[in-house]
Every structure is written in C-alpha cells, then in structure tokens.
C-alpha positions in Angstrom: -54.2 43.4 -10.1 -57.3 41.8 -11.5 -59.5 40.5 -9.1 -62.8 37.1 -9.7 -64.2 35.8 -7.4 -66.5 32.6 -7.6 -69.5 32.4 -5.3 -69.4 29.1 -5.7 -66.9 26.3 -6.0 -68.0 23.9 -8.2 -67.8 25.8 -11.1 -63.9 26.8 -11.3 -61.7 25.9 -14.0 -58.5 25.3 -14.4 -57.7 28.4 -16.9 -59.3 30.4 -14.1 -56.4 30.1 -11.7 -53.5 29.3 -13.7 -50.3 32.1 -12.4 -53.1 33.1 -10.0 -53.2 33.5 -6.3 -56.1 31.5 -5.4 -57.7 32.2 -1.9 -60.7 29.4 -0.8 -63.4 30.6 2.1 -65.5 28.1 3.8 -65.9 30.2 7.5 -68.5 27.5 8.3 -66.4 25.5 9.2 -63.2 24.1 7.0 -61.3 27.5 6.5 -61.4 28.0 10.4 -60.6 24.8 11.2 -57.9 24.4 9.1 -56.2 28.0 10.5 -57.1 26.9 13.8 -55.3 23.3 14.2 -52.0 24.9 12.2 -52.4 27.3 14.9 -52.7 24.9 17.3 -49.2 23.2 16.5 -50.7 20.7 14.0 -47.9 20.1 11.6 -49.7 19.8 7.7 -53.6 19.6 7.5 -54.1 17.3 3.8 -57.2 18.5 2.3 -59.3 15.6 0.8 -62.0 15.5 -2.1 -63.6 12.7 -0.9 -64.2 9.9 1.8 -62.4 7.3 -0.4 -59.3 9.6 -0.7 -59.0 10.3 3.2 -59.4 6.6 3.3 -56.4 6.3 1.2 -54.4 8.6 2.4 -54.4 7.9 6.2 -53.9 4.2 5.0 -50.6 5.5 3.6 -49.5 7.5 6.8 -48.4 6.6 9.9 -51.2 6.1 12.3 -49.3 7.5 15.4 -49.2 10.7 13.5 -52.5 10.7 11.8 -55.2 11.8 12.5 -58.6 12.0 10.5 -61.1 14.6 10.7 -64.4 15.5 8.8 -67.9 15.5 8.5 -70.7 15.3 5.8 -74.0 17.4 6.7 -72.5 19.2 9.7 -72.1 15.4 11.3 -69.0 14.2 12.8 -68.3 10.7 10.4 -68.2 7.6 11.7 -64.5 5.9 12.4 -63.3 9.5 12.8 -61.2 11.7 15.4 -62.7 14.6 14.7 -65.2 16.4 12.8 -64.9 19.3 11.9 -65.6 22.0 14.5 -62.9 24.3 15.3 -62.9 24.2 18.9 -62.1 20.5 18.4 -58.5 20.8 17.7 -56.6 22.2 20.8 -53.0 21.4 21.0 -53.5 18.6 23.2 -54.9 16.7 20.6 -53.1 18.1 17.3 -49.8 19.2 17.9 -46.7 17.5 15.8 -50.0 15.7 13.8 -50.6 15.3 10.6 -54.6 15.8 9.7 -56.4 14.3 7.2 -59.8 16.6 6.7 -62.7 15.7 4.6 -65.6 18.2 4.4 -68.7 18.1 2.6 -68.1 21.8 0.8 -64.5 22.8 1.7 -62.0 20.6 1.2 -63.3 19.5 -2.2 -63.1 23.1 -3.3 -59.4 23.2 -1.9 -58.5 20.5 -4.1 -60.2 21.7 -7.0 -58.2 24.8 -7.5 -54.3 22.6 -6.5 -52.9 24.0 -9.5 -53.0 27.4 -8.7 -49.6 29.2 -8.4 -50.3 30.0 -4.7 -53.1 28.8 -2.3 -54.4 29.7 0.7 -57.0 29.6 3.2 -58.6 32.1 3.7 -61.5 33.0 6.7 -63.0 35.6 9.0 -60.5 34.5 11.7 -57.6 34.8 9.6 -58.4 37.8 7.1 -55.8 40.2 7.9 -52.3 37.9 7.2 -54.5 36.8 3.8 -54.6 40.1 2.9 -50.9 40.9 3.5 -50.3 37.5 1.3 -52.5 38.7 -1.5 -50.3 41.9 -1.7 -47.2 40.9 -1.2 -47.6 38.2 -4.0 -49.1 40.9 -6.1 -50.6 38.2 -9.0 -54.3 38.4 -10.1 -56.3 37.2 -7.8 -59.6 34.5 -7.3 -61.3 34.1 -4.3 -63.1 30.4 -4.5 -66.3 30.9 -2.0 -67.1 26.9 -0.8 -70.5 27.9 -0.4 -73.1 24.6 0.5 -73.8 22.0 -2.2 -73.6 24.4 -5.3 -75.2 27.4 -3.4 -74.3 30.5 -2.4 -73.4 31.0 1.3 -73.9 34.6 3.0 -71.1 33.9 5.5 -68.5 33.0 2.5 -69.5 35.8 0.3 -69.0 38.4 3.2 -65.8 37.0 4.2 -65.2 37.3 0.3 -66.3 41.2 0.2 -64.5 41.9 3.8 -60.9 40.6 1.9 -61.4 42.9 -1.2 -62.9 46.1 1.1 -59.4 45.8 3.2 -57.4 44.6 -0.2 -58.8 47.9 -2.0 -58.5 50.5 0.8 -62.2 50.7 0.7 -62.7 51.9 -2.6 -64.4 49.0 -5.3 -62.3 49.9 -8.8 -64.2 50.8 -11.8 -62.8 47.1 -12.8 -64.8 45.2 -10.3 -66.6 42.2 -11.8 -70.0 41.3 -11.0 -69.5 38.8 -8.4 -66.8 41.2 -6.6 -69.2 44.1 -6.8 -71.8 41.7 -5.2 -69.2 40.9 -2.1 -68.0 43.8 -1.9 -71.4 45.2 -1.6 -72.3 42.6 1.1 -69.6 43.6 2.9 -70.3 47.3 3.1 -74.0 46.7 3.9 -73.0 44.0 6.7 -69.4 45.6 8.3 -70.9 46.7 11.5 -72.1 43.3 12.5 -70.2 40.9 10.9 -70.9 38.1 13.6 -74.5 39.0 14.0 -74.3 38.5 9.9 -72.7 35.3 10.3 -75.4 33.9 12.8 -78.0 34.6 10.9 -77.0 32.8 8.0 -78.9 29.8 6.4 -75.6 27.4 8.0 -75.2 29.2 10.9 -78.8 28.5 11.9 -78.3 25.0 10.5 -75.1 25.0 12.7 -76.6 26.4 16.1 -79.6 24.1 15.4 -76.9 20.9 16.2 -75.7 22.5 19.2 -72.9 24.7 17.7 -73.5 27.6 18.3 -69.5 28.3 19.9 -68.4 27.2 16.4 -70.6 29.8 14.7 -69.5 32.6 17.0 -65.7 31.6 16.6 -65.9 31.7 12.8 -67.2 34.8 12.9 -64.3 36.7 15.2 -62.1 38.7 12.7 -58.5 38.3 13.2 -58.3 36.5 16.7 -56.2 32.9 14.4 -53.7 35.4 12.7 -51.8 31.8 10.6 -51.9 31.9 7.0 -52.5 27.9 5.6 -50.1 27.6 2.5 -50.6 24.9 0.0 -47.3 23.2 -0.4 -46.7 19.3 -1.6 -50.2 18.3 -1.3 -50.9 19.8 2.0 -51.5 23.4 4.1 -49.1 24.6 6.2 -48.7 27.2 8.2 -46.2 29.5 6.7 -45.4 33.5 6.9 -46.3 36.0 4.2 -42.9 36.8 3.4 -41.5 33.3 3.2 -43.8 32.2 0.3 -45.0 35.4 -1.6 -42.0 35.8 -3.3 
C-alpha cells in the first residue's frame, strides 16, 4: 500500500486520489463534529463548499428534516441552527435529521476529494475504525489534512501521524514520503500527550480564547466516537467497516 499525506487541503488534484482511499482530517472541528453528529443519530451530513452551496442545498430539502450548521473563522454563521462545536449536535437535536455543514476548512476539503474510490472522515475520536477501514479496503491511501486557510495545522498533522503509526504498527517503512515522515515523526514525539498537543496548537489556543476549551478537549480524545463517516451520494453517512471496504 502506497501512502501520501497532504498537509493542507488546497493542493490535492484528481489524479492524486483516483482509485485511492482518501481520509480527510479536520480535528478542530469538522471531522469530530461529523463523527459525533452521526453517532448521535443524524441521518446524514451533507458537506457544502461554501455558504452559497449550503443555501442551495437547504432550499432543495425538507426544512422539517434538514438543519444548517457551520462557521466562519470559528463563529457560527448568522441564521444557522448550529455552529461547528461537536458538543452542540446532541441526540435530542439531530436524531433522524439531515445536516448541511459548511465550515472554513473541513467541508471544502471534503468536497475537493469527493471523487475518490473511498472517502472517509477521520479524527482522533474515531481513529481506530478509520485504520480498520484502511486495512480492509487495501487500496493506496491519501490522507488530506484540512489545515487552516492553506496553512499546516499541528493537530491535523498529528492525527495523520497517529493513523500512520497504527497502520504501520509503529515502524515507518523505507518507502515513506516526506510528508508522511513529517506526520509520523510528529506523532512519535507527541504521542505521550496527544490531548495536550491539541490544546497547545495554534487553533486550539484560538478556540480556547473563544471560550471553546471543552470543544478542544473533546476533539483531542482518542477513540471516543467509534463511527465511520463514509461519503456516498454526496453525503456522509455512518457505515460499518465491512459494509463498504470490499
């Protein structure tokens, strides 16, 4: 299995993902929010590239069963039901609902790689099931870190390194690319305190300053949301590994 890591989500081309398994990571907070919403019973999450697309999607869906969520620069978009906090998407609010999600970095990255053979969303909270899927699918792998406004983010790169460490059983192969090596090495250096590293990240500090430390801590927890968000028919749905990896 060949592995490539993109440290930001802006420069991925279609040739990079064709016939590949692709994992999109946006730890703070899109990936974590999607996994949490699906675990709490959301029917599906529809990722939108921008506010215009989100509005168009919402206009074509039943307003009784469709909810808008998202943020710009960490703040909830005016007129939306939810922001991008994974703690907002409780079972009482999302059970049976279709969510249209529009975020600064995560949802555009997902939309950009939607033509992959398999597209899943990964974070620390669901790392175990993501690695299980990668192994079962047994295709070449591309990990796309959403980053922050085309800049590398520590937490996404760290999560990519964790996935690689698990996938490689802790031993980096000779064929590792430069970006995979960066992610793997970062995780080896920070693995003793992943949650602390997420808190110390630039985006973690930004969210803490917005009184969102509870979000940061939840996003830094490992394997607390064992859900596999899988992209199917333009939306992310919860799937078991065995149902989609073959």
